[in-house]
C-alpha positions in Angstrom: -0.1 -0.1 0.0 1.1 3.7 -0.6 3.4 4.8 2.0 1.9 8.2 3.7 5.0 9.7 4.9 4.7 13.6 4.7 8.1 14.2 6.3 9.7 13.3 3.2 7.9 16.3 1.6 10.0 18.6 3.7 13.1 17.6 1.6 11.8 18.3 -1.9 13.1 21.3 -3.3 10.1 24.2 -4.3 10.3 26.1 -7.5 10.1 29.9 -7.0 6.5 30.1 -8.5 5.2 27.8 -5.6 7.0 29.7 -2.7 5.6 32.9 -3.9 2.2 31.8 -4.2 2.8 30.9 -0.4 4.0 34.2 0.5 1.1 35.9 -1.2 -1.8 34.0 0.6 0.0 35.1 3.8 0.4 38.6 2.9 -3.4 38.4 2.3 -4.8 36.7 5.2 -2.9 39.0 7.3 -4.8 41.9 5.3 -8.2 40.1 5.7 -7.6 39.9 9.4 -6.9 43.7 9.4 -9.8 44.1 7.5 -12.3 42.2 9.5 -11.5 44.1 12.4 -12.2 47.6 10.7 -15.8 46.4 9.4 -17.3 43.3 10.6 -20.9 43.9 10.0 -20.7 44.7 6.7 -18.2 42.0 5.6 -20.3 39.4 7.6 -22.7 39.5 4.5 -20.5 38.3 2.6 -20.8 34.7 4.2 -24.1 34.1 3.4 -23.5 34.6 -0.4 -20.5 32.8 -0.1 -22.4 29.6 1.3 -24.8 30.1 -1.4 -22.3 30.0 -4.2 -20.2 27.3 -2.4 -23.1 25.1 -2.2 -24.5 25.8 -5.7 -21.0 25.3 -7.3 -19.9 22.4 -5.6 -22.9 20.4 -6.6 -22.9 21.9 -9.6 -19.3 20.4 -10.9 -21.3 16.9 -10.2 -24.0 17.7 -12.3 -26.3 18.1 -9.7 -28.5 21.4 -10.3 -31.8 22.9 -9.4 -32.9 27.0 -10.2 -31.3 29.8 -8.7 -34.1 30.7 -6.7 -34.3 26.9 -5.0 -30.8 27.2 -4.5 -31.3 30.5 -2.2 -34.1 29.2 -0.4 -32.2 25.8 0.3 -29.5 27.4 1.9 -30.6 30.7 3.2 -34.4 29.8 4.4 -33.1 26.0 4.9 -36.2 24.9 2.9 -37.2 21.1 2.7 -35.7 19.7 -0.8 -38.1 18.9 -3.3 -36.2 16.3 -5.7 -33.0 14.2 -5.5 -30.9 16.8 -6.5 -32.1 19.2 -3.9 -31.7 16.8 -1.4 -27.9 16.3 -2.2 -27.7 20.1 -2.1 -29.3 20.2 1.4 -26.8 18.0 2.6 -23.8 19.9 1.6 -25.3 23.1 3.0 -25.8 21.1 6.4 -22.2 20.0 6.4 -21.1 23.4 5.0 -22.9 25.3 8.1 -21.3 22.6 10.5 -18.1 23.5 9.2 -18.8 27.3 9.5 -19.7 27.1 13.3 -17.5 24.5 14.6 -14.3 23.9 12.8 -12.3 23.9 15.4 -13.9 21.1 17.4 -13.8 18.6 14.1 -10.8 16.6 14.2 -9.0 15.4 11.3 -9.6 11.5 11.6 -11.8 8.8 9.6 -14.5 9.2 12.0 -15.3 12.4 11.8 -15.0 12.4 7.8 -17.3 9.5 7.8 -19.7 11.4 9.9 -19.5 14.2 7.8 -20.2 12.0 4.6 -23.2 10.6 6.7 -24.6 14.3 7.1 -24.2 14.9 3.1 -26.4 12.3 2.3 -28.7 12.6 5.6 -31.8 14.0 3.2 -31.6 11.0 1.2 -32.1 7.2 1.9 -28.2 5.8 0.8 -27.2 2.9 2.6 -23.8 3.7 2.0 -23.8 7.0 3.8 -20.8 7.3 6.4 -19.0 4.3 5.1 -16.2 3.7 3.2 -16.4 2.2 -0.7 -17.8 -1.2 -1.1 -16.7 -1.7 -4.6 -13.7 -0.7 -6.7 -14.0 2.7 -8.3 -12.4 4.2 -11.2 -11.6 7.8 -12.5 -12.3 7.9 -16.1 -13.0 10.3 -19.2 -15.4 10.5 -21.7 -14.4 11.7 -25.1 -16.5 13.2 -28.0 -16.3 10.2 -30.0 -17.9 8.5 -27.2 -15.3 6.1 -25.9 -14.7 6.1 -22.4 -11.2 5.6 -20.9 -9.8 5.0 -17.4 -7.6 7.5 -16.1 -7.0 6.3 -12.6 -7.8 3.4 -10.6 -8.1 4.5 -6.8 -7.3 2.3 -3.7 -9.3 -1.4 -3.6 -12.3 -1.2 -1.2 -10.4 -3.5 1.5 -7.6 -1.2 1.6 -9.4 2.3 1.9 -9.9 2.3 5.8 -6.6 1.7 6.6 -5.3 4.2 3.8 -7.6 7.0 5.3 -6.6 6.3 8.9 -2.8 6.7 7.9 -3.5 9.6 5.8 -5.1 11.7 8.8 -2.7 10.1 11.5 0.2 11.8 9.2 -1.4 14.8 8.7 -2.3 15.7 12.0 1.4 14.6 12.9 3.1 17.2 10.5 0.5 19.8 11.3 0.9 19.4 15.3 4.5 19.1 15.2 4.9 22.2 12.7 7.0 19.5 10.6 5.3 21.1 7.3 4.0 24.1 5.9 0.0 24.1 6.1 -0.5 25.7 2.7 1.7 22.3 1.2 0.1 19.9 3.6 -3.6 20.9 3.0 -3.0 20.2 -0.8 -1.2 17.1 -0.3 -3.9 15.9 2.1 -6.6 16.6 -0.3 -4.5 15.1 -3.7 -4.3 11.7 -1.4 -7.6 11.8 -0.2 -9.0 11.7 -3.6 -6.3 9.6 -4.9 -7.8 7.1 -2.4 -11.4 7.8 -3.4 -12.6 6.4 -0.4 -16.6 6.8 -0.8 -19.0 4.8 -3.5 -20.2 8.5 -4.5 -19.7 12.1 -3.0 -15.8 11.9 -3.2 -15.3 15.0 -4.9 -18.1 17.5 -2.8 -16.3 15.9 0.4 -12.9 16.7 -1.0 -14.3 20.3 -1.2 -15.6 20.2 2.1 -12.4 18.9 3.5 -10.6 21.7 1.9 -12.8 24.3 3.8 -12.2 22.4 7.0 -8.4 22.0 6.8 -7.9 25.7 5.7 -10.1 27.2 8.5 -8.4 25.0 11.2 -5.0 26.2 9.7 -6.3 30.1 10.1 -6.9 30.5 6.4 -10.7 31.8 6.6 -10.8 33.4 2.9 -13.7 30.4 1.9 -15.9 32.0 4.6 -16.6 35.4 2.5 -15.7 33.9 -1.1 -16.5 30.8 -2.4 -13.3 28.6 -3.4 -16.0 26.0 -5.1 -17.0 28.8 -7.3 -13.9 29.6 -8.3 -13.0 26.0 -9.1 -16.1 25.5 -10.9 -15.4 28.5 -13.2 -11.9 26.6 -14.1 -13.2 23.0 -13.8 -11.1 21.7 -16.8 -8.3 23.2 -15.1 -8.8 21.5 -11.9 -9.3 18.0 -13.3 -6.2 18.6 -15.5 -3.9 19.5 -12.7 -5.5 16.4 -10.7 -5.0 14.0 -13.7 -1.5 15.1 -14.4 -0.5 14.9 -10.3 -2.0 11.1 -9.8 0.5 9.4 -12.7 2.6 6.8 -10.5 0.7 7.5 -7.3 0.5 3.8 -6.6 4.2 3.2 -6.4 5.0 6.7 -4.7 6.4 8.2 -7.8 3.8 11.0 -8.3 4.2 14.6 -8.4 1.3 16.5 -7.0 3.0 19.8 -7.6 0.5 21.0 -10.5 -2.5 20.2 -8.1 -0.8 22.0 -5.6 0.0 25.0 -7.6 -4.0 25.0 -8.9 -5.3 25.1 -5.1 -2.7 27.8 -3.8 -4.0 29.7 -6.9 -7.5 29.4 -6.4 -6.6 30.5 -2.8 -5.0 33.6 -3.7 -7.6 34.8 -5.9 -10.5 33.8 -3.6 -8.1 36.3 -1.3 -7.8 38.8 -4.1 -11.5 39.2 -4.8 -12.3 39.6 -0.7 -9.8 42.8 -1.1 -11.8 44.1 -3.9 -14.9 43.6 -2.1 -13.7 45.2 0.9 -12.7 48.5 -1.0 -16.4 48.6 -1.8 -17.4 48.7 2.0 -13.9 50.5 3.3 -15.6 54.1 2.7 -19.2 55.2 3.3 -20.7 55.8 -0.1 -23.7 56.5 -1.9 -25.7 53.5 -3.3 -24.9 55.2 -6.9 -21.1 55.2 -6.0 -20.8 52.0 -4.8 -22.4 50.5 -7.4 -20.4 52.5 -10.0 -17.1 51.3 -8.0 -18.3 47.9 -8.6 -19.2 48.1 -12.3 -15.5 49.5 -12.8 -14.0 46.4 -11.5 -16.0 44.4 -14.0 -14.6 43.6 -17.7 -17.1 42.7 -20.4 -20.8 41.7 -19.6 -22.0 41.1 -16.2 -25.6 41.0 -14.3 -27.2 42.3 -11.5 -26.2 39.4 -9.7 -22.6 40.2 -10.2 -23.1 43.4 -8.7 -24.8 42.0 -5.8 -21.6 39.8 -5.0 -19.8 43.0 -4.9 -22.3 45.1 -3.0 -23.4 42.9 -0.3 -24.5 46.1 2.0 -26.8 47.2 -0.5 -30.2 46.3 -1.2 -31.7 44.8 -4.4 -33.8 47.9 -5.2 -30.9 50.3 -4.5 -28.6 48.1 -6.7 -31.5 48.1 -9.8 -31.7 51.8 -8.8 -28.3 52.5 -9.4 -28.0 50.5 -12.6 -30.7 52.3 -13.8 -29.2 55.9 -13.3 -25.6 54.7 -14.8 -27.5 53.2 -18.1 -29.5 56.8 -18.2 -26.3 58.8 -18.0 -24.5 56.6 -20.6 -22.0 54.7 -18.3 -23.6 51.7 -18.7 -25.4 49.7 -21.6 -28.1 47.1 -21.2 -28.7 44.2 -23.2 -31.6 41.5 -23.0 -34.8 41.1 -21.2 -36.0 39.7 -18.3 -33.4 36.9 -16.6 -31.1 37.8 -19.5 -30.4 40.8 -19.0 -26.6 42.0 -18.5 -24.5 45.3 -18.7 -21.3 46.3 -20.1 -19.2 49.8 -19.4 -19.1 52.0 -22.2 -16.5 54.6 -20.3 
């Protein structure tokens, strides 16, 4: 079986790109801490927006979808799910809420991971919820001509419980002893978790939830305010490309997860940059018109009212709509489409 010896990772020679990513994330994390002390009330509104985006995006990556209106009802109002997809979405919502509220009381152990997986499926009758896989699973791709190819074969079911235990033990050891930089250990853990692929279903969503949990426990809270899942969903092909490139030779211990580590750290840094942009909109007290104007200046190409809502969490929908109308009337923005298809772009 694969040897999970994270102590060996310290001996690797890391390139300047990776080290720069780590340094930049620490810098942004420090700035975020300062921002949160300055305007905690306004920024708290970003939390609910991020929950909606994270729940929607992480499920959509796996083809689990519902309407925008239902996503908001399920996440913000905790409405009862009506369909199978909504049952899975509600389960993700529940796990995410637990991580937000109690991340510091959730140890990284197989038992707790299984409990989180059980909650993920708590709104549906899934006898395998909270249990490791019972049949061999495969990572495969279907190509345009219709043929399917196996890209990676995860561990066999009988190997999985022990491997998950050893993975958690090794991660806890190097983090507890401060033997390894958390921003390297966290992507390594997620990479190995996905190579083990411990469940019959839900591995991708669990990996994204565990990413949030590990980051929170190491003091990186950007995912609370900016959805990492939404950023991954926007670059889904790059995510899978980095993961598959990293998995080659994993069983023999010859894999090189550098591309996956860089991808994940790049995503985290981009989220921190988004957080800084959004803070700039609430840093100074402005009128609704000026706040929306500043938000549109940050947008390139076409954007929607929803895009502006994300950047202006302190404003009501009616205030945003009114400001957009004024910006169109003044000639600063052009509006296209009708109904739900309305979008805007800057002309000056």
